N, C-alpha and C positions, 0 to 999 in steps of 0.2 A: 481440436476445439481449444485446447490450452494455448496454442499458438495464436489463434484469432483473438482470444481473450486478452493476451498480453499486448497485442497490437492496439486493441481497443483501450486498454488501460494506459498504454503509452500515449495514444492520441488524446485521451482525456487529460493526462498530465501535461502534455504540451499545450493544450488549449487553456488549461488553468494557469500555466506559467505565462502564456501570452496575455491572458486577462489580467493577471497580477501586474505584469509589465505595463500594460495600457493604463491600469489604475494608477500606478506610480507616476507615469508620465503626465497624466491628468492632474494629479496632486502637485507635481512640480510646477506645471503651468499655472495652476490656481495660485500657488505661492508667489510666483512672479507677478501675476496680475494683482494680487493683494499688495505687493510691494510698490508697484507702479501707482496703484490707487492711493496708497498712503502718501507717496511723493506728490501726487497731484493735489490731494487735499491740503497738504502743507503749503504748496505753492499758492493755492487759492486763498488760504488763510493769510499768507504774506501779502497777496495782492489786495485783500480787503484792508489790511493794516496800512498798506501803502496809500490807498485811497483816502483813508481817514487822515493820515499824515499830510497828504497834499491839501486837503480841505483846511486843516489846522494851519498850515503854512500860509495859505491864501488869506485866512482871517488875520493871522499875525502880520502879514504884509500890509493889509489894509489899516490895521491899528498903528503900525509903525509910520505909515504915510500920514495918518491923521496927527500923530504926535509930532512929526517933523514939521507939518504946516503950523501946528499950534506953537511950536518953539519959535517959528519964524514970525508969529503973530499974524498969520494969514489964515484964510479959510481955504480948505481944499476945494478944488474945482468940483462943481456939481456934475458928477458923471453917474449915470444909471448903470448899475452892474447887474448882470444876470446872475441870479443865484441858482446854483445847481443843487440838486437833492442829495 
């Protein structure tokens, strides 16, 4: 009986070690996923800032063109421009 009990204890210990190892692997994977998510969020923030910057540059370009025509004493050509949101 003692021999059967020791094998059962051994099996439980092995099972527990495997469970602990699986848990550690899952935690490692979750850490990697969290890192990737943080990188993606940072990239998205940069993309949003880039879009704001491009809109500002477009507005600045229009203003500079208007100033250039004003400096020449002419009126800018009447061109309808689509406004993006």
